[in-house]
N, C-alpha and C positions, 0 to 999 in steps of 0.2 A: 577577223580577216574577211568577213564576207560583207561588211559594211560599205555601202556606198552613199553618195549625196543624190538626191533627187531635187530638180528645180520644180517648183510650183508658183501658181500664181500669187501665193502668200508667202513666198520666200522657199529656202532650201530646208528639205528635211532629210533625215538619215532612213535608209532602208537596208534590209538584209536581202541582199540580192542573190536571187535564185539562179540567175545567169552565172555568177561567179562560181557556185557551185558545179555548174555544168563545165565549167572549165578544167575541172579535175581530168576530164577524158574518159572517164568511166561512166559517168551519167549523161545521157540525152535528155536535158530537161524539157526540151520542147515535145518529147514523144510522152510526157507525162499527162494524165488526166488533170484537169483544173483542181479538183478536190485534193489530190495527192500533193500538188504544190502549194496549197494552202497549208497542210498539215506539215509540209517540209519548213515552210517559212516560219511556224510557230516552233518547231524544234530548234531551227537555227537561232531564233531570236532569245530563247530559253536555254540554249546550249549550256551555259555556265552553270544555271540553276539545277538542272537536270542531270548534268556529269556526262553529256553526251560527247562522243569524239566524232571526228569527221568521218572516219572509217564507218561508225554508227548511222550518220547522215547518209552516207552513200549507200548502206545496206538498205535503208528503208527506201531510197530512191529507186534501187535496182532489184527490188523483191521480186522473186520469181513468183509465178500464178499460185503454186503449192506449197509456198514457205511462208510460215508463219513467223512474222516479226512484231514483237510487242512495242509499244511506244507510250510514252507519258505525254499527255496533252495538258496544255494550262489555258483554259477558257479565258476571253478577255472580258466576258460578263456573263452574268445568270438572270434569266427571266422567270417570274414565277406568277402564277395565278392565286387567289386566295385560298381555295380548297386545299391546295398541295403546299402552298406557302405557309400556311399557319402551323401546320404540325412541325415543318422545319425550324421555323422560329421558336415554337416549343421545346425543341430538341436543344437548340442553341441557349435559351433561356436556363434549362435545366443544367446544362454542362456549367454555366455560369455559376448556378447554385451549388453545384457540386465542388468545384472549384474554391467557392467562396469557403465551405464548410472544411476545405484541407488548408486553408490560409493562403491561397493563391488570388491574386488580384483578378476580379472576373472582368474588368472594364476592358481588358486586353482581348476578350473573345469578339472578336468583330469580323464581318467579310473581309477578305484580302483582295478581292475583285469586286467590282460594281454589281449591285443585285437591284432590280426593279421588280416590284410586285402590283399586279393589276387586278383589282377587285372586279371580277366579272362573272364568277361561278355561283352568286348567292341570290342573284333576281329569280324569283319564279312568276310564272304566268297565273297567278292568281285571279287578274282580272283582264279581261280580253274583250274585244268588239266594241269598245267606247272610246270617246276622245278623252276619258279620266283614267284609261288603262295604265299609261305610263306613270303618272304621280301617283296613283293607288299602289302600284306594285312597288315603286320606290320607297313609299312611306312605310309599307308593311316589311320591305326589305332591312329598313334601319330599325324597326321595331324588333324584329327578329334577331338582327345581328348586332345588336348595340354593343354587346360584352366584346365580341370578337372584333368589331371596327375600334373599340378603344384600346383593346390589346395592340392592334395594328399602328394606331396612332403612338403608342408607347414605343413600339420596336423602331419606328421611325425616327423618334429623336434619341432613342438610346443606343442604336447601333450606327455606327460610322459606316458610310458606304453603302447606305440602303435607303432606298425610296419608295414611295406608295403612291400610286394611281388611284384616286378615291373612286368610288361607285358612279356609274352613269357616264362614263367616259369612252367606253368600247370594250371589244373583246381582246383579249390579252394579245393575239397574234396580228390583228390589224393595226392596234395601236404599236405595236413593235415594228410592223413594215412601214407604217404611215408617218410614225413620228421618232421612235426611240433608234432607229437604226441610222449608222454612220456609213457602212460598207468597209470604209477604210477609216480607221482610226489612229488618232496621235496620241502616243504616250510620252510622257516626259521621263527619261531615265538618264541619270547622272547629268544633269542638265543639257541634255540632248533631246531634240524632238524626233521621236522614231514613228515613222508611218509603218502600219502594217494591216492586215485583214482583220476584221472582226472574226472571232470564232464563239460562237454562242451556244450555250447549253440551256435547255428550260425544262420546268416540272410539269411541263404538259408536251405530250407527244406530238402535237402539231406545231411546236416549235420550228418543224421544217418548213413552214410556210414561208420563213425568211429567206431560204434557199432560192426562192424565186429572184431574189435581188442581187444574187452572186456571193450570198453571206454563208458559210458553212455553218450550220447549227443544227441540232438534233435535240430530241426529248430525251431525259434522264429520269429516273426516279429521285423524289425528294431526297432519299438518302446519300446518292450520288451528288446532287447538287450541294447538300450540306457539305460534304467531304471537300468539295472544289472551293466552296465559299472559305473555307478554314486552310485552304493552300495545299490540300493533297490532290496532285495532278489525277487528272482522268485517264485511266489505264485502259489501253484497247489494242488489239492487233490490226496491224495495217489491213484495211478491208479490201476486198476485191471491188473494183469499180465496173459498173455495168455501164456502157454507153448505149444512148436510146438516139438514133439519128431520125431527126423530126423531117419529114418532107411534105409537101402539097399545102393545101389551105383548107380550110372548112367550107362544107356546103351551106348553103342558104337555110336557115332554121336550126342548125345545130349550135349549141351553146358550150362553153368551156366546162360546165359540169359533165357535158355528154363526153368530153375528150377525157377528163380526169375519170370518171367511172369507168370507160372503156379502157384507160392506161392501167387503172388498178386491176380489172380484170386480167388483161394482158400479163402484167408483173407478177401479180399472185400466181399465176399458172406457170410463169418462167421461174419461179422460187428466187427473189431477191432478198429474203430474208437475212438482215445483218450485213447487207453490203450497201454501198454508195450506188445510187443512180444518177448519171449525168446527161442531161438532155442536150444536145447541138444539133448543128445543120440548117440547111437553107430555110426549112419550116418555120424556123423560130422568129423570123421578122414578121410572119403573119399572126403571132401570138403576141397580144399585149401583156404588159407586166402583171396586170390583173390575172388575165387568164393562166399565166404562169403560175402565180401565187395560188390559183384554184387547184392546179395540178402538184405543186409541192406540198401543199396543205395535207393531201391524201397520202403521203409517203407512208405513214404508220398503216394505212389501210392496204397498200400493196406490199407491206413488209419490210421496207428498205430503211435503213437508217437516216437515209437524206433523199432528197429528189431535187438535185441542183441544176441550177440554169446560170452559166456564165454571164459576167458583165458584159453588155453590149450596148448600143445607142438608145435602145427601149430603155435600159436601166437607167441611163442619165436623163432621158425624158421625164421618167417616172420621179426621180429626185427632185427636178426642178419644178413639177406641178405639186407636189407634196410640200414644197416650201423650204426646200433646202438652199442655202446660199451658195452663190457663184463659185466662191473659194471652195467650197466643201465638195461640189461636183467636179471643179477641175482637179483636184487632188485623187477623186475617184477614177478620173479618166486618165490621168499622167500616170498614176501609179499601176493601174492594170495593165495599162499598154506597156509599160516598162518591164514588169513581172511574167509578161506572157499570160495574164488572167483575163484579157479582152477577147470576146468571142468574134472571130470574122467569119460570116456565114459560109461562104463558099470554099474556104480553105481549112477551118477547124474541124477537129474531131476523127477524121478518117485515120490519120497516122498515129493517133494516141494508143497507148498501151493499154487498152481495155481488156479485163477479163473475158467479156463477151460483148456482142454487138449486136442490137436488136433495131430493126428497121420499123418506123410507124408513120404511117401515110395518114394525114388530117382528112384526106377526102373521103377515108373509109368510116369515118365515125358518122353515127346516126344519133337521131334522138332516142335518149336512153333513160333507164329506171334501174335502180338496184334494190334488191330485197327479196324475200321479206324479212331477212335478219342478218345478212352479211353484205358489207359494202362491196364485195368483189363478184356478187352474185347479179352481174349485170344482164339486161334484156332490152330489145326494143321495145317501144310503148306497146306495140301491138300484141306482145305476149304478157303482160301483165295479168289477165285474166287466169291463164292457164299456171302462172306460179303462185297463185294464192294458196295459204295452207289448208283450206277447206273447199270443197266443191261448192261452185256458186249456182245458185237457181234463181231466176228471177221472179219465180213465184214463191219463194221463200218467207216473203213477208207477211203472209195471210195472216199469221197468229199473233204479229206484231201490233203492241199499242199504236193506235191511229195517230197518237201526240208526237211518235218519234219517227215511225216509218222505218225503224233501223232494220238491217238485215245482215246476213253473213257478206262482208266484203264492203259495208259503209264506212266511209272515212268519218271519224270523228275528232281527229286533229290534223289541221292544215297549218305548218309553221314555216315562214321565211326567216331562217335561223341561222346561225353560227358562222364562224369565221371564213369558213370554206368559200362561201358563195357571196355573203354580204360585203366582202372586200371588193367586188367585182362590179364596176359601175355598169358595164354591158349587161351583166345579169339584171342587175336591181332597175335599171332604166327599162330594160325588156320587159321585165315584170309589170313595171308602172304602165308602159304602153299597152300591154296585154289588158290590164286592168281596166284602161281606159276604153278600150275597143269593146270589151265585155260589158260596160257600163251603158255605152251606148246603143248597143244591141237589147238592153234591158235584162241581161242575165244577173242572177243572184246565187249567193251560196247557201246552202241550207242551214237554218239556225241551230241543228244539232251539231255543228261541227265548231270546235275549239279553233279560231283562226288569230294568228298573231304575227306582228311583224318585229324582229328584234335586230335593229341596224346594228352592223359591226363597229361603228364609230359615229360621232356627231356628223361627220363629213358626209354619211350617206344621206341622214336627214336634210341636211342642208341642200343637197343636189337634187332630192327627190322634192322638196318644196320649191326650189328654184325653177324646176321644170315643170312644175303645175301638175304633179301625177300622185300626192299624196291623197288627194280628196277621191280620186277614183280607188285607190287601194282601201281607203277607208269605206267607201260605199260598198265594197264587198266584204267588209269586216274585218280587214289586215290593218288595223289600228297599231300606232306604236307603242309596243307592252314593256320596252325596256332595252338597256344596251347591255347585254350579256349573253352568255350561251345558250340560257334559257331551255327551251325544249330539246336541244341536242343531247344537252348533259343529263337530261332526265327532269329537269325543274318545270313540269308541265302544270303543276298544279293540280286540282281537282275539275274533272269535267261536270258538264251540268248535270244535277242530281237525277233528273229523269233519264238522261243518256245514261249514266252508271248503273241506273236501277235496271234499265232495260238489257244491258250487255250482261249483266249478273243472272237475272231472272230467266232470260232465253238461252244462256250461255254462247253468246254471239262471239265470233271471230271478226273483229273490227279491226279498221286500218288508220295508220297516220301517215302523211305525207310531209316530208320536210327536206328543206335544202341544206342538211347537214352533211356529217361525214361519218356518223355513227349511227346504226339502225339493229344493234345486236338486240336478241329477245328481252323483253321486260325493260329494256333501257330507257324507252321514251314515257311510257306509262304503264302501270302494274295490269291494267285493264285490255291494253292494246297488243295483241299478239303479233301484228304483222305491221312491219315499219318500211316505207320505201323512201330511198333518196333520189330527188330529183331536183332539177333546176329550179330557181325561183319562179320563172313563167309557169313551170309545170305544176308548181304547186297551186298556183291560183287555178289552172286549168282542171285539175283532178277536183279541187275545192268545188268548182262549178258543177261538175258531175256528179259530184258527191259519193261516188263509188270507184272501187277497183274493178267492178265488173263491167269493163268498157274496152273497148279498143278505140282509142282516140283518134287513130288515123283514119278510121272508116265510119264511126259512128258520131252522132251530134253530140255535142255538150249539153244541149239543152234547147229551149225554143225563145225565139225574141219577144219582145213586147207584142209583135204584129204576129205571133204564132209561126213564123218561120223557123225551120231547123238550123241550128248554128253549129258550125264545125270548128275544131281548132285552128284550121287553116285561115278560118274567116277572121280570126282575132290575133293571129300570130304576127308581131311586127317584123318587118325585114331588116335586115342589118344596115341598110343606109339610113334608115329612120332612127335606129338606135344610135348609130355613130354620130349622126348630125345632132341629136340631142345631147349625147355625152359631149361633142366638142363645144357646145354652146353654153353648157352648164358648169363644167367642171374645170376650176382654175384653181391656180396656188391660193388664191384668197380663202376660197373654200375650207382647204387644209389649214392654212394659218390660223384662221378664226377657230377652228375645230378643237386645236390644239393649244391655243394661247395660254389658257390656264389650266392645263391637264394635271399639274401636281397640286392644285389650290382646293379643288372641290367645291361643292355647293354649299349652301347655308348650313344644311344639315351635318355635313362633314365637319365644317368650321366651327359647330357649335358642340361637337363631341367633346366632352370633358374625359381627362385620363390622368392617371397616377404619374408624376413625371419624377418619381423617385428612379435612382439609377440601376436599382435591383428590382426586378418583377415581384411584386407580393401576391403570391398565390392566395385564393380565397377558397378555402375548404369547403364553402357551399356551393361553389361553381359546378355546373353541370357542363361547361364547354371547355374548361381548362384543366388540366391536372398535370402536374410535374412527371416528365417522361421517365418511362420504367427502364429505358435501355442504359442508364448510368449506374444502376444498382452495384452494390459491392459484391451481393452474392453471385452475379454472373461471372466474376473471376473464377469461382471454384469450378464451374464446368471447365471439363477437358475435352477439346474435340479429338475426333480419332474413329476407330471402327465403333459401329453401332450394333448393339446386340439384343436380340428379342424385341423387337419394334413390332408394333401393332399399326395397323392402317386405319387411319382417320378417315379418309374418304378414297373412293375409287371412280375415276371420273372419265368422261368420253374425250372426243375431240373438241377444239375450240372452246375451251372454257376460257372465258374472259377475266379481265380484272374487274369488270363489272359484276360477274359471279362469284369471284373472291371477296372484294370489298365493294358492296353497293354504295350508291351516293344518294340515292333518292329517298322518298319519304320512309318514316320508321314507323312500322306497322305496331299497334297498339299491344297485340298478343305476341309479338317476337321478343325474344330474350333480352335486345336493347331496349324496347318499348318498356317492358316490365320493371328493367333497372331503373328507367327514367321514373317511373310512376312510384317506385321506391324512395327516390329522390324528391317527391312531391312535386314532380314537373305534371302540369296538365297537357293530356294528349295534344289538346291545340297548340301547345308550345314547343312539342317535340322536334322542330324544324325537320333536318335531312341529315342522313349519316355523313355527307359532305360538309356540312356547317359545323359538325361536332367532331371534326377530326383534331382538335386539340385535347380531347377527351379520350384517352386510351380503353378506359372502363366501357365507353359506347362501342367504339371501334372494335375491340376483340369480340365483343357478343354479336356484333354484326358481320364478322366475317365469316364467310360461306354461308351467310343467311340468305341469300338471294331467292326469291320465290320460285325461279324457274330452274335453280340448281338440281341437277339430276346425278344423285350418288348411287352407284350400282350396289351399295350394301344395303340399301332400302328401296322398298317399291314407290313410296311417296314422293313427289317433288316438293323440292324447298330445303332448308336448312337443317335436314335430319342426317343422322348416321346411326350406326349400330356400334353400341358397346359390346364388342365381340364376347369378352369373356361370360357375360350373362345373357348375351342374346336380345338384350332390351334395346329398343328404340328410343333415341332421345335426340335434344337439339345438339349441335356440332359442340357450341361451347360446354354444356354441362358435360358431355362425353370426355371432351379434352381435360376438363378440371379433374374428373375421377383419375384419368390416366396419368395425369402429372403428380396428383397425391400418391400414386403407387409407384413413381418413377419409372412408368413404363415410355420409352420413348415413341415418338408417333412418325410416321411417314404417309406421303400421299402419293398415290399412282394414278397417272392420267395418260391421255392419248396425245394426239398432234395438237401443235401450236397452243400448248399451255401458256396461259398469262398473256393472250393477245389482247389488244385493245388499249387503254389509257394507260398513260405513265404513272401508276399510283402507288406510292410508296407504301399504302397502309395494306396493299394485298401481300406484301412480303412482311410489314410490321406485324400485321394480325396474325399471319402463319405462324410467325416466330413465337408470339405470345401463346399461341394454342399449344405449343410444345412439339411443332414439328422440327425433325431434325435433316430430312431429307425429302426431296421431290423426285420420283422416278416417272419420267414422260417420254414418249415417244419422241416429241421436239418441243423446244421452247421458243417463246416470242423474246427477242432480243432484250427489251427493257426490264421485263420482269424476271428474266434468268439473271440479271445483272444485279436487280434488287436483292433476290434470293441469295445470292453469293455474298453481297456486302452484309446481309443479317446475320451470316455464318450458317444460312441453311445450304445442305450439300445438293445441287442441282446434278441427277444422274439421267442420262439418255439410254435407252434401250437401242442395243446393236440394230442396224439396219434390217427391216424385214421382220423384226421382232416386237411384240407388244405383250400386253397381260393376258390378251384373248388367245394369242398362238401359243403361249406356255400353259393355259389352263388355269390361271391364277384367279382366285375369286375374291381375294382381300380378307379372307377368315384366317389366312396363314400367320406365323410370326417370322419376322424376317432380321436376318443379320447381314450387314453391308461391311464387307472386308477389304481392306486397301486404303483406308483413309489413315493411317498413322504415316507419320514423315519417313522418309520424304516423298513429295508429291510433285507431280508435274502436270501442265494442262493435257487434258484430252487422254489421261492415261487411262487404263482399264481397271474397274471396280467391279469384284466378284459379289454378287447377292446371293444369299441362300434362303429360301422360302420353306418354312417346315409347316406342312398341312395338319389340320385337325387329326388326322388318322395317322399322322407320324411320318408319312412319306415326305422325301425331300426333292425340291427343286433348284437345281443350281443354274446361274445364268450370269454373264457378263454385262458390264453397262459401261457408258463413257463418262468420265467425270467432266461435267461442264462448268468447272472453273477454268474459265479460258485464258486467263493471264497469270502471270507471277504474282502480280500486286493483288489479284483475288483469291490466290492461295495463302499469301501472306495475312490477309485480311481475316481469312476462314482461321488460320491458325491463331490469330489474335483475339477469336470468339466475335469477330464482326468489326464493322468500321467504328461503331461507337466506343467500344472499348479501345481501340486503336487510337482514337482521337484522344479519349482521355489518359492513355499512358503516355502520349506523346507530351500533353500539357503537365503531368505529374513529373515527367523526366526533366522538364525545364529547370 
């Protein structure tokens, strides 16, 4: 009843008209936020499949601000990167194997919606500072990951509806933005061509970057993505939508990175965790699409589910310049205008039913830096020195080896990296122009700094070459090192040996500057304690200075070849210079050529041999791939419900990230995972990284909570250690877990605020599950990790407001019973916890059950999503 015809340049198409819903007289669709309208269209289009009534749709559209309304959503596609995609595929292969053992045809296990996987998380900066860096890093990437890449080639031919973008094509989100996204999609249904908005979920938290194009998308854990791929709708409560009205325009010398960091600080303070953020207002016309992408990309850093910009003229311009056909652009324009999804700067937003409204004036933004360990800790560049985690003194290098001259505050990594900024031509051209002026002054970068340039796509390299700026970047050491997340994801490789020795011998606190989106402690490099997020031009400026012990607004970067002091203002390009060069170098041809053969791959990819057998054949000798343990028959024996006499495996503080829970960087020789690999006859040089070994649960469970910076309050030392409480013995987390599990002792984790913030890392929940953890009690949870815990059958419990383990004098030495988990359950119900201290005294307290939807409760009762999927197949 909601379907209507829409005339386009390529003929008529069917749409599910939002206006027809508004004709009910109960709902004023014009007052709804853009994102709510997109959710509604999805529900209307899938109404029959989901069993929704018209009254149900109206309830979603007219939801009050304090009302919780659960909805099932069907994404139109899934996007993955290799680090999170490989374990998801291992699970699907393992499901096929289990079904085969039960006499069920496994070839029917295929994604029911399109899935793209972009290989971008495996390249490391092993080589840098030379013209051969890119080719050398690519060569070693294939050497390290040959087994993984053969597996992905097998999966591409074995699973229907699954495509792989091979290495050296770009970063997942930039490839998504510039190539894969349609904005409005055409789907054939019962011989009808249905036009509808794309709705994307991705196994990387920064999937939100596509929000800049008016595409509703967000990051999920690999577990949730697997469920969606197999036809289980994504369950969520209709979120609050926070409107951010943008006004004004940027001052000279301010970049999109500065805007993104400032908005991150503002929205973190405003607490938008789990909410949709929607940008609108007259200021949007002064933000280019790449500027918006820089802001949308940072949504996980400000805690929102998405940071959405509606479609407008700038969107259409971007689609044209990135090579979309005229008919595709026409469809986007006509559809969005018909459905009220097209932004009109002077009239949009003010009347919309936002749960909250924030005003943001672009003129208030200044050149910014965030750090030294959290993206939301923004400051002006003049305050960097005061932010450093160790007191800086200009005379502190008297003891240092003359060959390095390193001291506290010295920069040892300077990286132009990550989708956040490399998708932005204004940032990248600006960095190139700054490099040109610096070279012309005779400025240089200290040799002790690892310098790298990791463009987000081949288009970036093409327009930098066309603009004649690459030679200047290279002159300062910023040679092209690879197309991938690289330093931002912790794949920074080794530093110069002399530099590493100096850091360790003198116990120096050194720094990294990067144009990325994450700077958590220990993420960038194990020896680098302070990490700062800055724009690409500022990466170069700080690299020239060589230290964070500087005020770039008032102090010189260095001296010219003639001995003259050179300041940042002397080499900073103005906006007219940048815009002129952007206009003259960037065209649709640049993007068409960059993506012409994006699915084909280079000679290395094409030459990879793989087993074309329809069923994957596990190799018992493999240290990269093991059959998933989540479909084992013995899991059926476990009965969910109240938890009795549990021990605390870890007691953690605030802001524990998924990096802390499931590291992705290098595997230390002395670690539990490292020793496991040694036992498998793997040489330390071939350990690769935790991220590359996500297809082997034996490595990943040993790496869970093995981060060198993890602070467990049960022990004094930092690292992956805990206390086996019954004996008082300190040991690694994995060993303690194995003893507890042998004794059939259930385990819990107690934590502070923002537990699980950071990357959408499914293994942070999978590893926790395999360690025998049945519940996590925290002051608050980050959205994706809480969802992942729930889908693994681990109970997330939240302390009541104002309460935490410190206020209740809990030490972690108690035994815990959790009462109230027997059926029936409801979202956000109260659950009682009893803690018995070693002296026999008892503490009772209430918690909130953070199984937020009925579907999450149903999955918990079915022992998690994997058993639920298996049950569905066995019942067919």
